[in-house]
Backbone as a chain_set.jsonl record, in Angstrom:
{"seq": "NSVVSGFSGNTTRAELVVSTRNRGYDIGFRKEGDTYSLVADWFGIRDIQKDELIAQLSQRYAYHVVRAKLQQSGFSLVEETEQQDRTIHLVLRRMT", "coords": {"N": [[-38.961, 5.836, 186.972], [-38.418, 8.373, 184.522], [-38.039, 9.496, 181.095], [-35.538, 11.591, 179.815], [-35.138, 13.723, 177.157], [-32.867, 14.602, 174.478], [-30.455, 16.011, 172.186], [-30.652, 14.757, 168.904], [-32.315, 12.647, 169.528], [-31.206, 11.388, 171.709], [-31.339, 9.922, 174.955], [-31.836, 9.849, 178.534], [-32.315, 8.647, 181.872], [-34.389, 9.854, 184.564], [-35.716, 10.839, 187.77], [-37.628, 12.843, 187.817], [-39.071, 14.681, 185.214], [-39.045, 17.582, 183.253], [-40.704, 19.191, 180.738], [-39.592, 21.364, 178.125], [-39.853, 24.482, 176.266], [-38.423, 24.048, 174.065], [-38.582, 21.956, 171.621], [-38.177, 18.484, 171.937], [-36.204, 18.587, 173.835], [-35.567, 18.107, 177.172], [-35.578, 18.734, 180.754], [-34.162, 17.082, 183.428], [-34.395, 15.652, 186.737], [-32.31, 13.856, 188.625], [-32.034, 11.505, 191.14], [-29.424, 11.213, 193.415], [-28.151, 9.656, 195.846], [-28.524, 11.556, 198.698], [-29.115, 13.828, 197.346], [-30.075, 15.727, 194.387], [-29.363, 15.653, 190.923], [-29.14, 17.809, 188.137], [-30.079, 17.091, 184.9], [-29.608, 17.515, 181.474], [-29.616, 18.392, 177.985], [-28.025, 20.995, 177.481], [-27.247, 22.571, 175.33], [-29.303, 22.565, 173.533], [-31.36, 23.794, 174.795], [-32.592, 26.789, 174.795], [-33.949, 28.907, 176.059], [-33.634, 28.793, 178.78], [-31.313, 29.326, 181.243], [-28.762, 27.418, 182.583], [-27.203, 27.966, 184.988], [-28.693, 30.058, 186.116], [-31.147, 28.793, 186.561], [-30.376, 26.843, 188.451], [-29.602, 28.55, 190.543], [-32.081, 29.775, 191.141], [-33.611, 27.532, 191.92], [-32.12, 26.706, 194.147], [-32.456, 28.927, 195.813], [-35.253, 28.849, 196.276], [-35.482, 26.397, 197.56], [-33.948, 26.875, 199.889], [-35.525, 28.917, 200.957], [-37.921, 27.545, 201.638], [-36.927, 25.722, 203.527], [-35.996, 27.474, 205.528], [-38.414, 28.792, 206.207], [-39.889, 26.608, 207.267], [-38.28, 25.864, 209.483], [-38.378, 28.225, 211.009], [-41.107, 28.355, 211.58], [-41.356, 26.046, 213.133], [-39.974, 26.972, 215.317], [-41.687, 28.72, 216.45], [-42.244, 31.125, 215.152], [-44.191, 33.403, 213.201], [-45.168, 34.374, 209.925], [-45.29, 37.709, 209.013], [-44.979, 39.559, 206.992], [-43.939, 39.476, 203.592], [-41.674, 40.247, 201.093], [-40.401, 40.604, 197.782], [-37.481, 41.685, 196.335], [-36.25, 43.643, 193.51], [-33.871, 42.474, 192.742], [-34.347, 39.892, 193.335], [-33.999, 39.204, 195.962], [-35.351, 37.976, 198.939], [-37.329, 39.268, 201.453], [-38.242, 38.767, 204.711], [-40.592, 39.411, 207.245], [-41.062, 38.649, 210.523], [-42.927, 37.344, 213.317], [-42.896, 36.519, 216.722], [-44.707, 34.899, 219.067], [-44.772, 35.04, 222.526]], "CA": [[-38.072, 6.727, 186.236], [-38.911, 8.916, 183.267], [-37.008, 9.684, 180.077], [-35.136, 12.95, 179.464], [-34.719, 13.726, 175.749], [-31.892, 15.598, 174.075], [-30.062, 16.101, 170.791], [-30.677, 13.595, 168.023], [-33.063, 11.556, 170.149], [-30.508, 10.805, 172.863], [-32.158, 9.942, 176.166], [-31.314, 9.361, 179.805], [-33.406, 8.494, 182.832], [-34.411, 10.722, 185.742], [-36.914, 10.658, 188.592], [-38.598, 13.878, 187.451], [-38.747, 15.281, 183.919], [-39.78, 18.799, 182.93], [-40.643, 19.543, 179.315], [-39.272, 22.766, 177.862], [-40.423, 25.005, 175.015], [-37.526, 23.606, 173.0], [-39.077, 20.625, 171.256], [-37.207, 17.403, 171.963], [-35.21, 18.822, 174.885], [-36.169, 18.125, 178.503], [-34.709, 18.876, 181.918], [-34.469, 16.015, 184.371], [-33.835, 15.653, 188.081], [-31.912, 12.482, 188.928], [-31.659, 11.335, 192.543], [-28.097, 10.637, 193.644], [-27.989, 9.653, 197.302], [-29.409, 12.51, 199.371], [-29.24, 15.032, 196.527], [-30.541, 15.562, 193.014], [-28.562, 16.265, 189.868], [-29.881, 18.327, 187.0], [-29.577, 16.504, 183.661], [-30.227, 18.102, 180.284], [-28.747, 18.749, 176.872], [-28.163, 22.449, 177.597], [-27.023, 23.242, 174.053], [-30.575, 22.653, 172.827], [-32.338, 24.539, 175.598], [-32.149, 28.162, 174.573], [-34.649, 29.917, 176.854], [-33.359, 28.583, 180.199], [-29.881, 29.288, 181.54], [-28.506, 26.413, 183.621], [-26.769, 28.577, 186.247], [-29.815, 30.822, 186.663], [-32.119, 27.82, 187.06], [-29.832, 26.276, 189.686], [-29.683, 29.595, 191.571], [-33.486, 29.926, 191.53], [-34.007, 26.334, 192.665], [-31.439, 26.753, 195.445], [-33.108, 29.955, 196.623], [-36.58, 28.372, 196.696], [-35.262, 25.334, 198.54], [-33.536, 27.535, 201.134], [-36.705, 29.636, 201.448], [-38.837, 26.601, 202.287], [-36.257, 25.196, 204.722], [-36.016, 28.539, 206.534], [-39.804, 28.965, 206.672], [-40.261, 25.461, 208.111], [-37.532, 25.962, 210.745], [-38.911, 29.347, 211.778], [-42.426, 27.959, 212.066], [-41.104, 25.106, 214.23], [-39.462, 27.744, 216.448], [-42.747, 29.581, 216.96], [-42.376, 32.384, 214.422], [-45.206, 33.456, 212.145], [-44.845, 35.336, 208.877], [-46.102, 38.92, 209.024], [-44.881, 40.187, 205.673], [-42.913, 38.943, 202.699], [-41.503, 41.027, 199.869], [-39.288, 40.201, 196.926], [-36.856, 42.85, 195.723], [-35.979, 43.496, 192.08], [-32.738, 41.557, 192.563], [-34.895, 38.601, 193.775], [-33.797, 39.002, 197.391], [-36.622, 37.832, 199.648], [-37.285, 39.885, 202.778], [-39.311, 38.246, 205.556], [-40.833, 40.016, 208.551], [-41.634, 37.574, 211.324], [-43.363, 37.661, 214.67], [-42.874, 35.356, 217.61], [-45.553, 35.091, 220.239], [-44.186, 34.387, 223.706]], "C": [[-38.701, 7.151, 184.916], [-37.734, 9.194, 182.342], [-36.802, 11.168, 179.79], [-34.585, 12.896, 178.048], [-33.739, 14.849, 175.47], [-31.607, 15.511, 172.591], [-30.118, 14.749, 170.094], [-31.343, 12.375, 168.658], [-32.36, 10.867, 171.298], [-31.376, 10.939, 174.104], [-31.352, 9.468, 177.369], [-32.484, 9.313, 180.774], [-33.238, 9.464, 184.001], [-35.714, 10.481, 186.496], [-38.02, 11.646, 188.223], [-38.145, 14.514, 186.148], [-39.658, 16.478, 183.683], [-39.597, 19.074, 181.445], [-40.301, 21.019, 179.185], [-39.968, 23.2, 176.576], [-39.602, 24.571, 173.805], [-37.843, 22.155, 172.676], [-37.952, 19.584, 171.223], [-36.128, 17.541, 173.027], [-35.914, 18.976, 176.227], [-35.102, 18.43, 179.546], [-35.13, 17.804, 182.908], [-33.79, 16.225, 185.711], [-33.578, 14.199, 188.453], [-31.435, 12.408, 190.379], [-30.324, 10.614, 192.638], [-27.81, 10.713, 195.139], [-29.013, 10.571, 197.941], [-29.634, 13.776, 198.559], [-29.829, 14.686, 195.161], [-29.561, 16.248, 192.079], [-29.492, 16.71, 188.756], [-29.264, 17.721, 185.749], [-30.344, 17.085, 182.483], [-29.167, 18.268, 179.207], [-28.859, 20.27, 176.735], [-27.914, 23.185, 176.288], [-28.326, 23.418, 173.281], [-31.648, 23.419, 173.568], [-31.909, 25.994, 175.591], [-32.776, 29.186, 175.512], [-34.44, 29.766, 178.36], [-31.848, 28.488, 180.374], [-29.644, 28.371, 182.739], [-28.162, 27.053, 184.967], [-27.892, 29.358, 186.916], [-30.871, 29.885, 187.25], [-31.645, 27.215, 188.376], [-29.917, 27.293, 190.824], [-31.118, 29.767, 192.061], [-33.97, 28.733, 192.341], [-33.382, 26.323, 194.058], [-32.096, 27.769, 196.368], [-34.462, 29.471, 197.132], [-36.458, 27.257, 197.727], [-34.897, 25.948, 199.895], [-34.714, 28.268, 201.768], [-37.621, 28.69, 202.217], [-38.223, 25.98, 203.54], [-36.313, 26.226, 205.846], [-37.424, 28.74, 207.085], [-40.224, 27.841, 207.608], [-39.566, 25.538, 209.469], [-38.072, 27.089, 211.619], [-40.283, 29.017, 212.358], [-42.287, 26.983, 213.237], [-40.634, 25.824, 215.489], [-40.475, 28.749, 216.975], [-42.902, 30.923, 216.274], [-43.517, 32.28, 213.415], [-44.838, 34.577, 211.175], [-45.824, 36.501, 208.928], [-46.134, 39.537, 207.634], [-43.743, 39.548, 204.889], [-42.868, 39.815, 201.455], [-40.317, 40.471, 199.092], [-38.781, 41.439, 196.206], [-36.612, 42.593, 194.233], [-34.824, 42.541, 191.807], [-33.069, 40.141, 193.038], [-34.551, 38.249, 195.22], [-35.164, 38.943, 198.055], [-36.44, 38.371, 201.058], [-38.493, 39.394, 203.565], [-39.376, 39.052, 206.845], [-41.607, 38.984, 209.35], [-42.049, 38.082, 212.697], [-43.315, 36.367, 215.473], [-43.693, 35.688, 218.843], [-44.923, 34.347, 221.41], [-45.188, 34.248, 224.819]], "O": [[-39.422, 6.384, 184.279], [-36.577, 9.134, 182.757], [-37.758, 11.907, 179.554], [-33.674, 12.119, 177.761], [-33.762, 15.897, 176.115], [-32.421, 14.996, 171.824], [-29.684, 13.733, 170.637], [-30.989, 11.232, 168.37], [-32.856, 9.866, 171.814], [-32.064, 11.943, 174.286], [-30.335, 8.786, 177.237], [-33.536, 9.892, 180.505], [-32.127, 9.841, 184.374], [-36.689, 9.984, 185.933], [-39.204, 11.322, 188.309], [-36.971, 14.848, 185.991], [-40.87, 16.407, 183.882], [-38.472, 19.177, 180.957], [-40.676, 21.828, 180.034], [-40.59, 22.391, 175.887], [-40.038, 24.712, 172.663], [-37.415, 21.241, 173.382], [-36.923, 19.776, 170.574], [-35.233, 16.701, 173.112], [-36.751, 19.861, 176.402], [-33.903, 18.393, 179.271], [-36.317, 17.64, 183.191], [-32.755, 16.884, 185.81], [-34.511, 13.407, 188.582], [-30.545, 13.152, 190.791], [-30.117, 9.561, 192.035], [-27.29, 11.714, 195.632], [-30.218, 10.397, 197.758], [-30.281, 14.707, 199.039], [-30.047, 13.521, 194.831], [-29.0, 17.294, 192.405], [-30.503, 16.066, 188.474], [-28.054, 17.822, 185.549], [-31.574, 17.14, 182.493], [-27.969, 18.282, 179.492], [-29.682, 20.772, 175.97], [-28.338, 24.333, 176.151], [-28.438, 24.328, 172.46], [-32.727, 23.666, 173.028], [-30.976, 26.382, 176.294], [-32.185, 30.242, 175.74], [-35.009, 30.531, 179.138], [-31.188, 27.671, 179.732], [-30.264, 28.542, 183.789], [-28.769, 26.714, 185.982], [-28.031, 29.328, 188.138], [-31.423, 30.159, 188.315], [-32.43, 27.087, 189.316], [-30.265, 26.933, 191.949], [-31.35, 29.892, 193.263], [-34.666, 28.905, 193.342], [-34.042, 25.971, 195.036], [-32.274, 27.512, 197.559], [-34.783, 29.664, 198.304], [-37.252, 27.189, 198.665], [-35.47, 25.583, 200.922], [-34.878, 28.24, 202.988], [-38.048, 29.005, 203.328], [-38.933, 25.736, 204.515], [-36.639, 25.89, 206.985], [-37.607, 28.846, 208.298], [-40.85, 28.096, 208.637], [-40.198, 25.301, 210.499], [-38.208, 26.926, 212.831], [-40.579, 29.366, 213.5], [-43.02, 27.086, 214.22], [-40.864, 25.349, 216.601], [-40.153, 29.546, 217.856], [-43.628, 31.783, 216.773], [-43.775, 31.216, 212.853], [-44.269, 35.595, 211.568], [-47.039, 36.305, 208.891], [-47.18, 39.981, 207.161], [-42.727, 39.138, 205.451], [-43.897, 40.087, 200.838], [-39.364, 39.943, 199.665], [-39.543, 42.152, 195.553], [-36.75, 41.466, 193.759], [-34.793, 41.876, 190.771], [-32.184, 39.291, 193.133], [-34.785, 37.122, 195.656], [-36.034, 39.765, 197.768], [-35.515, 37.98, 201.769], [-39.634, 39.581, 203.142], [-38.351, 39.342, 207.462], [-42.659, 38.504, 208.926], [-41.575, 39.117, 213.166], [-43.642, 35.286, 214.982], [-43.4, 36.642, 219.565], [-44.581, 33.169, 221.299], [-44.861, 33.721, 225.882]]}, "num_chains": 1, "name": "protein.A"}
């Protein structure tokens, strides 16, 4: 376990810690059963929005799960594009 820092030197433990540009404020990922919780002192982290970070992490997780499942089903990636709204468009091919 690593230490996540916050306001006035307060700390908590997490399995993974990411330093931010906001000195003394970290973001941590704490394992809770089969999931992870995000832990941070969000009042001190000014350049990262919690909801946006969670949405981006969820999208990347879903992306990797979908890619792995499609590959297991015999699909190969032909093209991948990301739209301005961050929607990911995949073109796949399946050889039979």
